[in-house]
C-alpha positions in Angstrom: 121.1 51.8 -38.1 121.9 48.1 -38.7 118.4 46.7 -39.1 119.7 43.4 -40.3 120.6 42.4 -36.7 116.9 42.5 -35.8 115.8 40.1 -38.6 114.9 36.5 -38.2 116.8 34.0 -40.3 113.6 33.5 -42.4 113.2 37.2 -43.0 116.9 37.7 -43.8 116.7 34.9 -46.4 113.7 36.5 -48.3 114.5 37.6 -51.9 112.3 39.6 -54.3 109.8 37.5 -56.2 110.8 37.7 -59.9 107.1 37.5 -61.0 106.1 40.3 -58.6 109.0 42.5 -59.8 107.7 42.0 -63.4 104.3 43.1 -62.3 105.6 46.2 -60.7 107.8 47.0 -63.7 104.8 46.8 -66.0 102.8 49.1 -63.8 105.6 51.7 -64.0 105.8 51.4 -67.8 103.7 53.3 -70.4 100.4 51.7 -71.6 102.1 51.0 -75.0 104.3 48.4 -73.4 103.6 44.9 -74.7 104.2 42.4 -71.9 104.8 38.8 -72.6 106.4 38.1 -69.2 103.8 37.9 -66.5 100.7 35.6 -66.0 98.2 38.5 -65.9 94.9 37.4 -67.4 93.4 39.3 -70.2 90.9 41.8 -68.6 88.5 41.3 -71.5 87.6 37.9 -70.0 86.5 39.4 -66.7 82.7 39.3 -66.2 82.5 42.7 -64.3 82.3 45.8 -66.5 81.5 48.8 -64.3 80.3 49.8 -60.9 78.9 52.8 -59.0 79.0 52.8 -55.2 77.0 55.4 -53.3 78.5 57.0 -50.2 76.2 58.1 -47.4 76.8 61.8 -48.2 75.5 61.3 -51.7 78.9 61.1 -53.4 79.6 58.1 -55.7 82.7 56.0 -56.2 82.6 55.0 -59.9 84.4 52.4 -61.9 84.0 52.8 -65.7 85.1 50.0 -68.0 88.8 51.1 -68.0 89.2 51.6 -64.3 87.3 48.3 -63.6 89.8 46.4 -65.7 92.6 47.9 -63.6 90.6 47.1 -60.4 90.3 43.5 -61.3 93.9 43.0 -62.2 97.1 42.2 -60.3 98.8 45.2 -58.6 102.1 46.0 -56.8 102.7 44.2 -53.5 103.4 47.5 -51.7 100.1 49.1 -52.8 98.7 51.2 -55.6 100.7 54.5 -56.0 97.8 57.0 -55.4 96.8 55.3 -52.1 100.4 55.1 -50.9 100.8 58.8 -51.6 97.7 59.7 -49.7 98.7 57.6 -46.7 102.2 59.0 -46.6 100.8 62.5 -46.6 98.4 61.6 -43.9 101.2 60.3 -41.7 103.3 63.4 -42.3 100.5 65.8 -41.5 99.1 64.0 -38.5 102.4 62.9 -36.9 105.2 65.0 -38.5 107.7 62.1 -38.1 111.3 63.2 -38.1 112.2 60.2 -40.2 110.1 61.5 -43.1 113.1 63.4 -44.4 115.7 60.7 -43.7 117.4 58.6 -46.4 116.2 55.0 -46.8 119.4 53.5 -45.4 119.1 55.7 -42.3 115.5 54.6 -41.5 113.6 57.0 -43.6 109.8 56.4 -43.3 108.1 54.4 -46.0 104.6 53.0 -46.3 103.1 49.8 -47.7 99.5 48.6 -47.9 98.4 45.4 -46.0 95.2 43.4 -45.9 94.2 44.9 -42.6 96.5 45.7 -39.7 96.6 42.1 -38.5 98.5 41.1 -41.6 101.0 43.8 -41.0 101.3 42.8 -37.3 101.8 39.1 -38.1 104.4 39.9 -40.8 106.3 42.2 -38.5 106.4 39.6 -35.7 107.6 36.9 -38.2 110.3 39.4 -39.4 111.6 40.1 -35.9 110.8 37.1 -33.6 112.8 33.8 -33.7 112.2 30.6 -31.7 113.5 31.1 -28.1 113.4 34.9 -28.2 112.0 36.6 -25.1 109.0 38.8 -25.8 107.7 41.2 -23.1 104.0 42.1 -23.1 101.3 43.5 -20.9 99.0 41.1 -19.1 96.3 40.5 -20.2 96.9 41.4 -23.8 95.3 41.3 -27.3 94.3 37.7 -28.2 95.3 38.4 -31.9 98.8 39.1 -30.7 99.0 35.9 -28.8 97.7 34.0 -31.8 100.5 35.5 -33.9 103.3 35.0 -31.4 102.7 31.6 -29.8 103.4 29.6 -33.0 106.7 31.3 -33.3 108.2 29.4 -30.4 109.1 32.5 -28.4 109.0 33.0 -24.6 106.2 35.3 -23.5 107.1 37.3 -20.4 104.2 39.2 -18.7 104.7 42.7 -17.5 102.1 43.8 -14.9 99.6 46.5 -16.0 96.7 48.4 -14.4 94.0 50.8 -15.6 96.7 53.0 -17.0 98.4 50.3 -19.0 101.9 48.8 -18.5 103.4 49.8 -15.2 106.8 51.5 -15.9 108.4 50.4 -12.6 107.4 46.8 -13.3 108.9 47.1 -16.8 112.1 48.5 -15.4 112.3 45.6 -12.9 111.9 43.0 -15.6 114.5 44.6 -17.9 117.0 44.9 -15.0 117.3 41.1 -14.8 119.7 41.2 -17.8 123.2 42.4 -17.8 123.7 45.0 -20.5 127.2 43.6 -21.2 125.7 40.3 -22.2 123.1 41.6 -24.7 125.1 41.3 -27.9 126.9 38.0 -27.0 125.7 34.8 -28.8 123.0 33.0 -26.8 122.0 36.0 -24.8 118.5 35.7 -23.3 117.9 39.4 -23.2 114.4 40.3 -24.4 114.1 41.2 -28.0 110.6 42.5 -28.2 108.2 44.3 -26.0 104.5 44.6 -26.9 102.1 47.0 -25.3 98.8 48.8 -26.0 99.1 52.4 -24.7 95.6 53.6 -25.6 92.3 51.8 -25.4 93.9 48.5 -24.6 92.5 45.2 -25.8 91.0 43.6 -23.7 91.2 45.9 -20.7 90.4 49.3 -22.2 93.4 50.7 -20.3 95.0 54.0 -21.5 98.4 55.2 -20.6 98.7 58.8 -19.3 101.2 61.1 -20.8 103.3 60.9 -17.6 103.3 57.2 -17.7 104.4 57.2 -21.4 107.2 59.5 -20.4 108.3 57.1 -17.6 108.3 54.2 -20.0 110.3 56.1 -22.6 112.9 57.4 -20.1 114.6 54.2 -21.1 115.0 55.5 -24.6 118.1 57.6 -25.0 117.1 59.6 -28.0 114.1 61.1 -26.2 116.6 63.2 -24.2 116.6 65.5 -27.2 115.0 68.8 -26.0 111.7 69.0 -27.7 108.0 69.0 -26.7 106.5 65.6 -26.0 104.8 64.6 -29.2 101.2 63.1 -29.1 102.1 59.9 -31.0 105.0 57.5 -30.9 105.6 58.0 -34.6 106.3 61.7 -34.1 108.8 60.8 -31.4 110.9 58.7 -33.7 114.1 60.6 -34.4 116.3 57.7 -35.6 114.1 55.3 -37.5 112.9 52.9 -34.8 109.2 52.8 -35.1 107.0 50.6 -37.3 103.3 51.6 -37.2 100.4 49.7 -38.8 97.1 51.3 -39.3 93.7 49.8 -40.2 90.6 51.2 -41.8 88.5 48.3 -40.5 86.9 50.2 -37.6 86.3 53.5 -39.5 85.4 52.6 -43.0 84.7 48.8 -43.2 86.1 45.7 -41.5 85.2 43.6 -44.5 87.3 45.7 -46.9 90.4 44.3 -45.2 92.8 47.2 -45.8 95.5 48.7 -43.7 99.0 50.0 -44.1 102.4 49.8 -42.4 104.6 52.9 -41.9 108.2 52.6 -40.7 111.9 52.5 -41.6 112.2 51.6 -45.3 114.6 48.7 -44.7 112.0 47.0 -42.5 109.0 47.9 -44.6 110.8 46.4 -47.6 111.1 43.1 -45.7 107.4 43.1 -45.0 106.8 43.7 -48.7 109.0 40.7 -49.6 106.8 38.6 -47.3 103.7 39.9 -49.0 105.1 39.0 -52.3 105.4 35.4 -51.2 102.1 35.1 -49.5 99.0 37.3 -50.3 100.9 39.0 -53.2 98.9 42.2 -52.7 95.8 43.6 -51.1 92.7 43.6 -53.4 93.2 46.2 -56.1 89.5 46.8 -56.2 89.4 47.6 -52.5 92.5 49.9 -52.8 91.0 51.8 -55.7 87.6 52.2 -53.9 89.2 53.5 -50.7 91.6 55.7 -52.6 88.8 57.3 -54.6 86.8 58.0 -51.4 89.8 59.4 -49.5 90.8 61.7 -52.4 87.2 63.0 -52.7 87.1 63.7 -48.9 90.6 65.0 -48.5 92.3 64.7 -45.2 89.9 67.3 -43.6 86.9 65.3 -44.7 88.4 62.1 -43.5 89.0 63.5 -40.1 85.5 64.9 -40.0 84.2 61.4 -40.7 86.2 60.1 -37.8 84.9 62.8 -35.5 81.4 61.8 -36.4 82.1 58.2 -35.6 83.7 59.1 -32.3 80.7 61.2 -31.3 78.3 58.4 -32.2 80.1 55.7 -30.2 80.9 58.0 -27.3 77.1 58.1 -26.6 77.0 54.4 -26.9 79.9 54.0 -24.4 78.1 56.3 -21.9 75.0 54.2 -22.2 77.0 51.1 -21.5 78.6 52.6 -18.4 75.3 53.8 -17.2 73.8 50.4 -17.5 76.7 48.8 -15.7 76.4 51.3 -12.8 72.7 50.4 -12.5 72.9 46.6 -12.8 76.4 45.4 -11.8 77.7 48.0 -9.3 77.8 45.5 -6.4 78.8 42.5 -8.4 81.8 43.6 -10.5 84.6 46.1 -10.6 85.6 48.1 -13.7 86.9 51.5 -14.9 85.3 53.6 -17.6 87.6 53.3 -20.6 88.7 56.6 -22.2 89.5 54.8 -25.5 89.4 51.3 -27.0 86.9 48.7 -27.7 86.2 47.0 -24.4 84.8 47.2 -20.9 86.9 45.0 -18.7 85.1 43.7 -15.6 86.4 41.8 -12.5 83.6 39.8 -11.0 83.4 39.8 -7.3 83.1 36.3 -5.7 83.4 34.5 -9.0 86.7 32.6 -9.3 86.1 31.2 -12.8 84.0 33.0 -15.5 84.4 30.3 -18.1 81.3 28.4 -17.4 79.3 31.5 -16.6 80.1 33.1 -20.0 80.4 30.1 -22.3 77.3 28.4 -21.0 75.0 30.6 -18.9 75.4 33.7 -21.1 75.1 31.9 -24.3 71.9 30.3 -23.1 70.6 33.9 -23.0 72.0 34.6 -26.4 74.8 36.9 -25.1 78.4 36.4 -26.2 81.3 38.0 -24.4 84.9 37.1 -23.6 86.5 35.6 -20.5 90.1 36.1 -19.3 90.9 32.5 -20.2 92.0 33.3 -23.7 94.3 36.1 -22.7 95.7 35.0 -19.3 95.7 32.2 -16.8 93.3 33.8 -14.3 89.6 33.6 -15.1 87.7 35.9 -12.8 87.4 38.7 -15.4 85.1 39.3 -18.3 85.7 41.4 -21.4 82.5 42.9 -22.9 83.1 43.8 -26.6 81.8 47.3 -27.4 82.4 47.1 -31.2 83.9 50.5 -31.5 84.5 52.4 -34.7 87.4 54.8 -34.8 91.0 55.0 -35.9 93.1 52.0 -35.0 96.8 51.7 -35.2 99.6 49.4 -34.3 103.1 50.6 -33.5 106.2 48.6 -33.7 108.8 50.5 -31.8 112.5 49.6 -31.8 114.0 51.3 -28.8 117.5 52.0 -27.7 117.9 52.3 -23.9 120.8 52.0 -21.5 119.5 48.9 -19.6 119.6 46.6 -22.6 122.0 48.4 -24.9 119.9 48.9 -28.1 118.6 45.4 -28.1 114.8 45.7 -27.3 112.1 46.2 -29.8 108.8 47.5 -28.3 105.7 46.6 -30.2 102.9 49.0 -29.3 99.3 48.5 -30.2 97.6 51.8 -30.2 93.8 52.4 -30.3 92.1 55.8 -30.5 88.7 54.5 -30.5 85.3 55.1 -28.8 82.6 52.6 -27.9 79.3 51.0 -28.5 77.2 49.6 -25.7 75.3 46.5 -25.0 71.7 47.0 -24.0 70.5 47.5 -20.4 68.6 44.3 -20.8 71.8 42.4 -21.5 73.5 43.7 -18.4 70.5 43.0 -16.3 70.6 39.4 -17.5 74.3 39.2 -16.7 73.5 40.5 -13.1 71.1 37.6 -12.6 73.7 35.1 -13.9 76.4 36.5 -11.7 74.2 36.1 -8.6 73.3 32.5 -9.5 77.0 31.7 -10.0 77.9 33.2 -6.6 75.3 31.0 -4.9 
């Protein structure tokens, strides 16, 4: 796989940071090494000496004086070794990606830590998207994606979606506008990136069925291999074409700001070079705290924690839907999300929800989201449900006959369950909708 042809000029020009390389060399060296190279401060000057953090199950995450010195010091840009190992094993056990056994040059899977999944997503976009590139995406789509893409000067091309996500026939129609023979010629306008959210879409809550995923991926030649359909895109990757970014924000803590990128090593290495020149690394303290917790739980304990979170928010989701059925049935249209963070409503008889939400709702101390920030139409409302479950982004480089190996699909994947607003909030919204219609 020639990954270089997917890189932007900026990403291709990145070189390893000499200072960061010295830091990583020092961390691989024995404690007896005397380093006069880097600018690491003497840990004896740090004011923090130790810490003990109590977990809800009674366990403690402890930092003695020695481990605290490490936690407060610089660390490698790709992440601390023990956390990287745990995450790689998690990906292998959950997804069994074929690329796990590949060599690095052939797209073997690698992992790096990021400061939340949004950092990983932004850095992947900046690695792949140049000014003037065409980017395909569902409409409406995740506002954070738009915030990352719009400054890059690319052309955003909307692909219609419904309650089951991106519509395969619509995608095929859009892709068929380009001649495969023109794809690799200089100046070709063939789309370079496609972004979609297959499960628990933000903001619509849409989830793609297995059949629809199969339809979309009929474009991908390597899925013709005879094998059962895998449950995740990472497990479908037989030739090193997926980058996935995960976040612990919704399942452990959003304030910890920790996530990780999994994908072909040549591309993950490019992300790390960007980290070296920007944030340098995710907080060492945060990484060590999460690593201790995950190692004490083990993968089974981690998944049990997720199941508990899902059960809790499933009940909240059901309460939200029940309240909507009671108060808003004749005033709005929606579908009950099977995953994700949002309940997406189309208001009947209300052409523009901007004033309704940004003025009337705020007067009643309710904050929600209109369609304005994600699309040009404004007769819809996104109610945030603040879910907590496992969130992941997939960056998927596809090869398909229509565009001759030239499209990168970026897939945001949520496996999350919901929290509700109160019945009183929905009743208030009902009154506001009626006033707006008058």
